[in-house]
C-alpha positions in Angstrom: 101.5 85.9 93.0 99.7 88.3 95.2 102.4 90.4 97.1 102.3 92.9 99.5 103.9 96.3 99.1 103.3 100.3 100.8 99.8 99.2 102.2 98.2 97.7 98.8 98.2 94.1 97.0 100.3 94.0 93.9 100.9 91.1 90.9 103.7 89.9 91.0 104.2 87.5 87.5 106.4 85.1 88.2 107.5 85.9 91.4 107.9 83.8 94.9 107.7 84.0 97.8 109.9 82.1 100.8 108.8 80.5 104.1 111.5 80.4 107.0 109.2 78.6 109.8 106.1 80.4 110.5 107.1 83.7 108.8 107.5 84.7 105.8 111.0 85.5 104.4 110.8 86.6 101.0 108.3 88.1 98.6 109.9 89.0 95.0 111.5 87.3 92.1 113.3 84.2 92.2 116.3 86.0 90.2 116.6 88.8 92.9 119.9 88.5 94.6 118.3 88.6 98.0 116.0 86.0 97.5 117.2 83.4 100.2 118.3 79.8 99.0 115.3 77.1 99.9 115.9 74.0 101.3 112.4 72.6 99.3 110.7 74.3 96.5 106.8 74.0 94.8 107.2 74.9 91.0 103.5 76.2 90.8 103.0 77.4 87.2 99.4 79.0 86.5 98.5 79.3 89.6 97.5 81.9 92.2 99.3 82.0 95.3 97.5 84.4 97.9 97.4 85.5 101.3 95.2 82.7 103.3 92.3 84.1 103.1 90.6 85.3 106.4 87.2 83.8 106.5 85.7 86.5 109.4 82.6 84.9 110.0 82.6 81.4 109.5 79.7 78.9 110.4 81.3 76.6 112.0 78.6 73.5 112.4 76.6 71.8 110.0 74.6 74.6 108.3 70.8 74.8 109.2 70.9 77.2 106.5 70.9 75.0 103.8 67.3 74.0 104.8 65.7 77.3 104.3 67.0 77.0 100.3 63.7 78.1 98.6 61.6 77.7 101.4 59.4 80.6 102.5 59.1 81.8 105.9 59.5 78.5 108.4 62.9 78.8 110.1 64.0 76.4 113.1 60.8 76.2 115.2 61.6 75.1 118.7 58.6 74.1 121.7 58.4 75.5 124.9 58.0 71.7 126.3 61.3 71.4 124.2 63.0 74.9 125.3 62.5 73.5 129.0 64.1 70.7 128.8 68.0 69.8 129.3 68.3 67.7 126.0 70.2 69.0 123.3 69.3 68.8 119.5 73.4 67.2 118.8 75.2 65.0 121.3 79.0 65.7 122.0 80.2 63.5 119.6 78.1 64.8 117.2 79.4 68.4 118.0 82.2 66.8 118.0 81.8 66.0 114.0 80.8 69.0 113.4 83.7 70.6 114.6 85.8 68.9 112.6 83.7 69.0 109.7 83.6 72.6 109.4 87.2 73.5 109.9 88.7 70.7 107.3 86.0 72.4 104.9 87.1 75.9 105.7 91.0 74.8 105.0 90.1 72.9 102.1 88.3 76.1 100.2 91.5 78.3 101.0 90.8 80.2 104.1 93.6 80.2 106.8 91.9 81.9 109.3 88.5 81.1 110.6 86.4 83.3 113.6 83.7 81.1 114.4 80.0 81.3 114.4 77.7 78.4 115.7 74.0 78.3 115.6 71.9 79.3 118.3 69.1 78.2 116.1 68.9 74.6 117.8 70.0 76.7 121.7 68.6 78.2 124.3 70.8 80.9 125.8 74.1 79.6 125.0 76.8 76.9 123.5 77.0 73.8 124.8 80.4 74.2 126.7 81.9 71.2 124.4 81.2 73.0 120.9 83.7 75.7 121.0 86.3 72.8 122.5 85.6 70.9 120.0 86.4 73.1 117.4 89.5 74.2 119.1 91.1 70.8 119.2 89.8 70.4 115.5 91.7 73.6 114.6 94.6 72.0 116.7 95.0 69.1 114.8 94.0 69.8 111.2 96.0 73.1 111.2 93.6 76.1 110.9 94.1 79.5 112.6 91.4 79.8 114.8 89.7 82.9 116.5 86.9 81.3 118.7 83.9 82.0 121.4 81.0 80.9 123.3 78.0 82.2 122.2 75.5 84.1 124.7 72.4 85.9 124.8 69.7 87.0 127.8 66.9 86.7 125.4 65.5 83.5 123.4 62.8 82.5 121.3 60.5 80.1 121.0 56.6 79.1 119.3 53.9 78.7 120.9 51.0 76.0 120.2 49.3 79.0 117.0 53.2 78.9 116.0 53.5 82.7 117.0 57.2 83.3 118.1 57.5 84.3 122.1 60.6 85.7 123.8 62.1 84.7 127.0 64.3 86.8 129.3 66.6 85.4 131.4 69.4 87.8 133.1 71.5 84.8 134.8 71.5 82.7 132.3 73.2 85.5 130.2 75.6 86.7 132.5 76.4 82.8 133.2 77.1 82.5 129.3 79.2 85.2 129.2 81.3 83.8 132.6 81.7 80.6 130.6 82.6 82.5 127.3 85.2 84.5 129.8 86.4 81.2 130.9 86.8 79.6 127.2 89.1 83.1 126.4 91.4 82.5 129.0 91.6 78.8 128.6 92.4 78.8 125.1 95.8 80.3 125.1 96.9 78.3 127.6 95.8 74.7 126.1 96.4 75.4 122.2 99.0 77.9 121.7 99.1 80.8 119.5 96.7 79.4 117.0 93.7 79.1 118.6 92.7 82.5 119.9 89.2 83.7 121.8 86.7 86.4 121.4 83.6 87.5 123.1 80.3 87.1 120.7 77.2 88.1 122.4 75.1 86.2 120.0 72.9 89.4 118.7 72.6 92.6 119.9 68.4 91.8 119.1 68.9 89.2 121.7 71.0 91.0 124.4 70.1 93.9 127.1 71.8 96.8 127.3 73.5 95.4 130.8 74.6 92.1 129.0 76.1 94.4 126.5 78.1 96.7 128.5 79.1 93.5 130.7 81.0 92.0 127.2 81.7 95.4 126.1 83.7 95.5 129.7 85.0 92.0 129.7 86.6 92.1 126.0 88.8 95.6 127.1 89.8 94.0 130.1 90.9 90.5 128.5 92.3 92.3 125.1 90.2 90.3 122.7 87.6 91.5 120.1 83.9 91.2 120.3 81.4 90.2 117.4 78.0 90.2 117.4 75.1 89.8 114.5 73.6 93.4 114.0 70.7 95.2 112.1 69.9 92.1 110.1 66.3 91.6 109.4 63.8 94.9 109.0 61.8 94.4 112.2 64.9 94.8 114.3 65.6 98.4 113.3 62.2 99.7 112.8 61.1 97.9 116.4 63.8 99.6 118.0 63.7 102.9 116.4 60.0 102.7 117.2 60.6 102.2 121.2 62.9 104.1 121.5 63.9 106.8 118.3 67.6 105.8 118.6 68.8 103.3 115.5 70.8 100.1 116.1 74.2 102.0 115.6 73.5 104.8 118.0 72.4 102.2 120.9 75.9 100.3 119.9 77.2 104.1 120.0 75.7 104.7 123.6 76.7 101.6 125.6 80.3 102.1 124.0 80.2 99.3 121.9 81.7 100.7 118.2 85.2 100.7 118.2 88.5 99.3 116.4 87.9 95.9 118.2 84.5 95.3 117.5 82.8 93.6 114.4 79.5 93.9 113.7 77.9 91.1 111.3 75.7 91.7 108.7 74.5 95.4 109.5 72.1 96.0 106.6 69.3 97.5 107.9 70.8 100.7 109.2 68.5 103.9 109.6 67.4 105.2 106.3 67.6 101.5 104.3 64.9 101.4 102.0 62.9 98.9 104.1 64.1 100.6 107.8 63.2 104.5 106.8 63.7 106.7 109.8 66.4 109.4 107.7 69.3 109.0 105.6 71.7 106.2 106.0 74.7 108.7 106.2 74.3 108.9 109.6 75.0 105.3 110.5 77.3 105.3 108.4 79.4 107.7 109.6 79.1 106.2 113.7 80.8 103.0 112.3 83.4 104.6 109.7 84.3 107.4 112.8 84.4 105.2 115.5 86.5 102.5 113.4 84.0 99.9 113.8 84.4 96.5 111.5 81.4 94.8 109.0 81.8 91.2 108.4 80.1 91.0 105.1 78.2 87.3 104.8 76.3 87.9 100.9 75.7 84.3 100.0 73.5 83.6 102.9 71.6 86.6 102.6 71.2 86.4 98.9 69.7 83.4 98.8 66.8 85.2 101.3 66.7 87.5 98.2 68.4 90.4 100.7 71.5 92.0 99.8 74.2 94.8 101.5 73.0 98.1 99.8 75.9 98.5 99.6 78.8 97.0 99.9 80.8 100.3 98.2 78.8 102.6 99.9 79.8 101.1 103.2 83.3 101.2 102.0 83.0 104.7 100.5 82.2 105.8 103.9 85.1 104.5 105.0 84.0 101.0 107.1 86.6 98.2 106.8 84.8 95.5 105.8 85.9 91.8 106.0 83.5 88.6 104.3 82.5 85.8 106.2 81.1 82.5 105.0 77.5 82.3 106.8 76.4 79.1 105.7 78.1 76.1 103.8 80.4 75.5 102.1 83.3 77.6 103.6 84.0 79.0 100.3 85.5 82.2 100.4 86.2 83.1 96.7 82.1 82.3 96.2 81.3 85.4 98.8 83.5 87.1 97.0 81.7 86.5 93.7 78.3 87.1 95.8 79.5 90.4 97.3 81.2 91.8 93.6 77.7 90.9 91.8 75.3 92.1 94.2 77.2 95.7 94.9 77.0 95.4 91.1 73.1 95.4 91.4 72.7 97.3 94.3 74.4 100.3 92.8 73.3 99.5 89.1 76.7 100.3 88.0 79.1 97.5 86.6 82.1 99.4 88.0 80.9 98.8 91.5 82.3 95.7 93.9 85.6 95.6 91.6 87.6 92.3 92.2 90.1 94.0 93.7 88.0 95.5 96.4 86.3 92.4 97.4 89.4 90.5 97.4 90.7 93.2 99.8 88.2 92.7 102.3 89.0 88.5 102.3 92.0 89.2 103.1 93.1 92.6 104.7 90.0 93.5 105.9 88.9 90.5 107.8 92.6 90.5 109.2 92.7 93.9 110.1 89.2 93.5 112.0 90.9 90.4 113.7 93.8 93.2 114.7 96.1 91.2 112.9 98.5 93.0 110.8 100.5 89.6 110.0 97.9 88.1 108.8 95.9 88.5 105.0 99.8 90.1 103.2 102.2 88.1 101.9 105.1 90.1 102.9 108.5 89.9 104.8 107.9 89.5 108.0 104.4 88.1 108.1 103.0 85.1 109.0 103.3 82.2 106.7 99.7 81.6 105.4 99.2 81.3 102.6 96.8 79.8 99.9 97.9 78.6 96.4 94.7 78.2 93.4 94.9 76.8 90.4 93.7 78.5 87.8 95.0 75.8 85.0 91.2 74.3 84.2 88.8 74.1 81.4 85.8 75.4 83.4 87.7 78.6 84.2 88.2 79.4 80.7 91.0 81.3 79.8 92.8 83.7 81.9 93.2 87.6 81.7 93.6 88.8 85.4 94.1 86.4 88.2 91.9 87.8 91.0 89.4 88.8 88.4 89.2 85.0 87.3 89.7 83.9 91.2 86.4 86.2 92.2 84.4 85.6 89.0 85.1 81.9 88.0 86.9 80.2 90.6 86.0 78.6 93.6 87.2 77.3 97.1 87.6 73.9 95.3 90.1 75.5 93.3 91.9 75.7 96.6 95.5 73.0 96.2 97.7 73.9 98.6 97.4 75.7 102.2 99.6 76.5 104.1 99.2 77.9 107.9 102.4 78.9 110.0 104.2 77.7 107.4 102.8 74.2 107.4 101.6 72.3 104.9 98.0 71.9 105.8 96.2 70.8 102.0 98.3 69.3 99.8 97.4 68.7 96.4 93.6 69.2 97.5 93.7 66.7 100.1 93.5 68.0 103.8 96.5 66.8 105.6 96.1 64.6 109.0 92.3 63.6 108.0 90.6 60.6 106.7 88.3 62.6 104.3 85.7 59.8 103.4 85.4 58.5 106.8 84.5 62.2 107.9 81.9 62.4 105.3 80.2 59.7 106.4 80.3 60.3 109.8 78.9 63.9 108.6 75.9 62.5 106.4 74.8 60.7 109.9 75.2 63.6 112.0 73.2 65.5 109.8 70.3 63.3 109.2 70.0 63.1 113.4 69.8 66.8 113.1 67.3 67.0 111.0 65.4 64.5 112.4 65.6 66.2 115.7 64.3 69.9 114.5 61.5 68.0 113.2 60.5 66.7 116.4 60.6 70.1 118.1 58.4 71.4 116.0 55.2 72.6 118.5 52.9 72.7 115.3 54.1 68.8 114.5 54.7 69.0 111.0 56.7 66.9 109.5 60.2 66.7 107.4 57.6 67.5 104.1 56.1 70.8 105.7 59.1 72.5 107.6 62.4 71.4 105.3 61.3 69.9 101.3 63.0 68.3 98.9 63.1 70.2 95.4 61.3 67.1 93.9 59.3 64.5 95.5 60.8 61.5 96.7 59.8 58.0 95.9 61.1 55.1 97.4 61.7 51.2 95.8 
């Protein structure tokens, strides 16, 4: 099992953890005289008993990114006509199915805590109000620990009849979205208790004005919650800002007072000095992030599918930046993200010692918990919150096991999560999410997905069909 001692993870061969209600009462060995007598004992040989994984940037809707696998420049086009309508791409019922499916998926893959992101690709300036509430309801029923936000921005995009991207600015819509986000934060604790919390999510720093970001910064401080935003995701985002203003996106965040321990920047790939950005050395931007205590949420899988990698996990870590991991795509397989983080770090550094299993596991536990300002999470130690994930390593597909952490990172996946506990409650038992009819949910989710895909195709301003926008791997023949 993975215990936490003196600020570091350690492995206890034959160790045990004792849960007392929502807290960890004891971590050590069962023959220790200090080990409390337990009312119920789970004997789990061959398993890795781990702190519950902390999913710092979890896609919490049916994931549109899967449509872009093996596809080039085509994204999620929306016409101006659709943009001006009031019709949503998904119905309220569809959003609730999407929420249940997403929360169940992350629990089944060993994440006990998640901080949500829901796509804006199918939206305008903010989320439908029902969406984050649906995630709160699903988390409450299924037992997940959730940090939820209502997305908002004051710039949004549509594609014209020539396929060219146009940008709309609407300061009033941005302020209204922030007001709804604040209202969500204020209501969650009252309605759902301490397992469901709020934060503020200006959707991307690129699509938020200085004024909106300052307002979000002030609101997050007044509310005492964290702030997260997509940041430096694309080369043009960084190069364009540097060319227009002379400052890097990191320097902009510093000027606006966004940086700090309560802030998480998701992705943060294209800093000044990146090979595709230029404009100086990367060390200056890295130093600003590290010295301010700003966190970075690293989601390697979704970018690796697009041929992009962070340069690099180890370089950011050596600079002193706290890194957490997130699943910005389906499935919510955080062990899979650990593997990709490790492998891409080795590629970026051309060093087999880079991206160690210890470092990426730390990011998926302690790193994410620290970014959420929750030192009681991501660790198994007396007094910590009783969030535990048990991974079964007794499987032919994993081979023989030498180091269990290396096996989890490089050979296992979230599907090997056998048991999950949140606040001491058994929410995944023998690989099945408790309080869930998984078969019925899969049927509902597939139906909603078909509607979702169809609606995306219908709003294309160039009137392309599904085969042109989102082709299957091979042609489909129908009987």
